[in-house]
C-alpha positions in Angstrom: 0.0 0.0 0.0 1.1 3.5 -0.8 2.8 5.4 2.1 2.4 9.1 2.7 5.8 10.9 3.0 6.8 14.5 3.7 9.4 16.9 2.4 11.6 16.4 5.4 11.8 12.6 5.3 15.3 11.2 4.9 14.3 9.2 1.8 13.1 12.4 0.2 16.4 14.1 0.9 18.2 11.2 -0.9 16.0 11.5 -3.9 16.5 15.3 -4.0 20.3 14.6 -4.1 19.7 12.7 -7.3 19.2 16.0 -9.1 23.0 16.6 -8.9 25.6 14.6 -10.8 27.4 14.0 -7.6 24.4 12.5 -5.9 23.7 10.3 -8.8 27.2 9.0 -8.8 27.3 8.4 -5.1 24.0 6.6 -5.0 24.3 5.0 -8.4 20.7 5.9 -9.1 18.8 8.5 -11.1 15.3 9.9 -11.4 12.9 10.4 -14.2 9.4 12.0 -14.3 6.0 11.6 -15.8 3.8 8.7 -16.9 5.3 8.5 -20.4 8.8 7.9 -19.2 7.5 5.4 -16.6 5.7 3.5 -19.3 8.9 3.5 -21.4 11.0 2.3 -18.5 8.6 -0.6 -17.8 8.4 -1.5 -21.5 12.2 -1.6 -21.5 12.3 -3.8 -18.3 13.9 -1.2 -16.2 13.6 -2.0 -12.5 11.9 0.9 -10.8 13.0 1.1 -7.1 10.6 3.7 -5.9 7.7 5.9 -7.0 6.8 9.3 -5.6 3.4 10.5 -6.7 0.7 13.1 -5.9 -2.4 11.6 -4.5 -4.4 12.6 -7.6 -1.9 10.5 -9.7 -2.3 7.5 -7.5 -6.1 7.8 -7.8 -6.2 8.2 -11.6 -3.1 6.4 -13.1 -3.8 2.7 -13.6 -0.1 1.8 -14.0 0.8 3.4 -10.7 -2.1 1.7 -8.9 -1.1 -1.7 -10.4 2.5 -1.2 -9.4 1.4 -0.3 -5.9 -0.8 -3.4 -5.7 2.2 -5.5 -6.8 4.3 -4.3 -3.9 6.5 -1.6 -5.5 7.3 1.1 -2.9 5.0 4.0 -3.7 5.1 7.2 -1.7 2.3 9.8 -1.8 3.8 13.3 -1.7 2.3 16.7 -1.4 3.1 19.6 -3.7 6.0 20.9 -1.6 7.7 17.5 -1.7 7.2 17.1 -5.4 8.8 20.4 -6.0 11.7 19.4 -3.8 12.5 16.3 -5.9 11.6 17.6 -9.4 13.8 19.7 -11.7 10.7 21.1 -13.5 9.0 24.4 -12.7 5.7 22.5 -12.9 6.3 18.9 -11.6 4.4 16.1 -13.4 3.4 14.6 -10.1 5.2 11.4 -10.7 8.9 10.8 -10.0 10.5 7.4 -10.4 13.9 6.2 -9.1 16.0 3.5 -10.8 19.6 2.3 -10.8 22.1 3.8 -13.3 23.0 1.4 -16.0 26.5 1.6 -17.5 28.2 -0.8 -19.9 31.9 -1.3 -20.6 33.5 0.4 -23.5 34.3 -3.0 -25.0 30.6 -3.9 -25.1 29.7 -0.7 -26.9 32.6 -0.5 -29.3 32.3 -4.1 -30.6 28.8 -3.3 -32.0 28.4 -2.3 -35.7 27.6 1.3 -34.8 28.2 3.4 -31.7 28.1 7.1 -30.9 30.5 9.2 -28.9 29.6 12.5 -27.4 32.9 14.3 -27.1 32.3 16.2 -23.9 29.0 17.7 -25.0 27.6 20.0 -22.3 24.1 20.7 -23.5 21.7 18.1 -22.1 19.1 18.8 -24.8 21.6 18.0 -27.5 22.7 14.9 -25.7 19.1 13.7 -25.2 18.3 14.2 -28.9 21.4 12.4 -30.0 20.4 9.4 -27.8 17.1 9.2 -29.6 18.8 9.4 -33.0 21.4 6.8 -32.0 18.6 4.4 -31.2 16.6 5.3 -34.3 19.5 4.6 -36.6 20.7 1.4 -35.0 23.6 2.4 -32.7 24.0 -0.1 -29.9 25.4 2.4 -27.4 26.7 5.9 -26.6 29.9 6.9 -24.9 29.8 10.2 -22.9 33.0 12.2 -22.4 34.0 12.6 -18.7 34.1 16.4 -19.1 30.6 16.6 -20.6 27.0 16.3 -19.3 26.2 13.4 -17.1 24.2 10.7 -19.0 21.5 10.7 -16.3 21.0 14.4 -16.1 17.2 14.9 -15.9 17.1 16.8 -19.1 19.1 14.2 -20.9 16.8 11.4 -19.7 13.7 13.5 -20.6 15.1 14.4 -24.1 16.0 10.8 -24.9 12.4 9.8 -24.5 13.1 6.3 -23.3 16.2 5.7 -25.5 18.5 5.8 -22.5 16.6 2.8 -21.0 17.6 0.7 -24.0 21.0 1.9 -25.2 24.3 0.9 -23.7 25.9 3.9 -22.0 29.5 4.4 -20.9 31.6 7.3 -19.7 35.2 7.7 -20.7 38.0 10.1 -21.4 39.7 10.2 -24.9 42.7 8.1 -23.8 40.6 5.2 -22.5 38.3 5.4 -25.4 41.1 5.4 -28.0 42.6 2.3 -26.3 39.3 0.4 -26.2 38.5 1.3 -29.9 41.8 -0.1 -31.0 41.3 -3.3 -29.0 37.8 -3.8 -30.5 38.8 -2.9 -34.1 36.4 0.0 -34.2 36.8 2.6 -37.0 36.5 6.0 -35.3 35.4 8.9 -37.4 35.0 12.5 -36.0 32.4 14.9 -37.3 34.2 18.0 -38.4 33.3 20.7 -41.0 36.8 20.4 -42.5 36.6 16.6 -43.0 35.8 14.5 -46.0 32.3 14.5 -47.6 30.4 12.0 -45.5 28.4 11.0 -48.6 31.6 9.7 -50.3 32.8 7.8 -47.2 32.9 4.0 -46.9 32.1 2.4 -43.6 33.6 -0.8 -42.1 32.2 -3.5 -39.9 32.5 -1.5 -36.7 32.0 2.2 -36.8 32.1 4.7 -34.0 31.0 8.3 -34.7 32.4 11.1 -32.6 30.3 14.3 -32.3 32.2 17.2 -30.9 31.5 19.8 -28.3 29.0 22.5 -29.2 31.6 25.2 -29.4 35.1 23.6 -29.1 34.5 20.8 -31.6 36.4 17.5 -31.2 39.2 19.0 -29.1 41.3 16.2 -27.5 39.0 13.6 -29.0 40.5 14.4 -32.4 43.5 12.2 -31.5 41.2 9.2 -31.2 39.7 9.6 -34.7 41.1 7.8 -37.7 39.6 10.4 -40.0 37.2 13.4 -40.0 34.0 13.5 -42.0 31.8 16.5 -42.8 28.2 17.2 -43.8 28.2 19.3 -47.0 26.0 22.3 -46.9 24.8 24.6 -49.7 25.1 27.8 -47.6 27.7 27.8 -44.9 26.6 30.8 -42.8 26.7 28.9 -39.5 27.4 25.3 -38.6 24.7 22.9 -37.6 24.3 22.3 -33.9 25.6 19.1 -32.5 22.2 17.3 -32.3 21.3 18.1 -35.9 24.7 17.3 -37.3 25.1 14.1 -35.3 21.6 12.9 -36.3 22.3 13.5 -40.0 25.6 11.7 -39.8 24.1 8.7 -38.0 21.4 8.5 -40.7 24.0 8.6 -43.5 26.2 6.0 -41.9 23.3 3.6 -41.2 22.0 4.0 -44.7 25.3 3.1 -46.3 26.0 0.2 -43.9 22.5 -1.1 -44.6 23.1 -1.1 -48.4 26.6 -2.5 -48.2 25.7 -5.1 -45.6 28.5 -4.0 -43.3 
């Protein structure tokens, strides 16, 4: 049965700490909000550890009522408590807690296609790229250690469930370069000065590196075997990381599908 909890409860303080990267690392947990992401998590067989809901959500959401009846820890929280554990100005009234899921670099890089976010800081861009990675067949995504945390609430929200299904790893350029060499992954960096991506051939294992929104590939350039570029008719400004990365993933996936690589 659902239990009422208040803003000062110890468990609420722990969940609030999950709004920070430090708290997520220390507890090895993260939060996500809303009925849509809850449904995506359950569909992806993510184990939800706890649910915090407004009373109105418990009364009207069939999924929450079912989970409560099945014995999942469900806590009814007032508006003040929901604001304390939500990163949204207007909380959805449903906050779920689950364990972080990280894979090894070897597991991700031995797949036919993987994506690397080279210290991207914008969580919106990262979330969009996770969705594109899943849509175009990438098995996993590597986040740079100096970039946004994979389980930042805005990344999770922007990924719209993709983070529940993709392999995720965190690495620096040196560790990534070593793992890519060991797995025989062909690493290509997305760079406006690179070769036309439409004329590029792709091998059995490909890893695409998308650079920082302003600084580009930076130290990750050393890990790239080559640079590829998206040709544009009018080069007034470069595409942002999410758009460029998504186009490149589509192009690579299309060529690999035709060639059977």
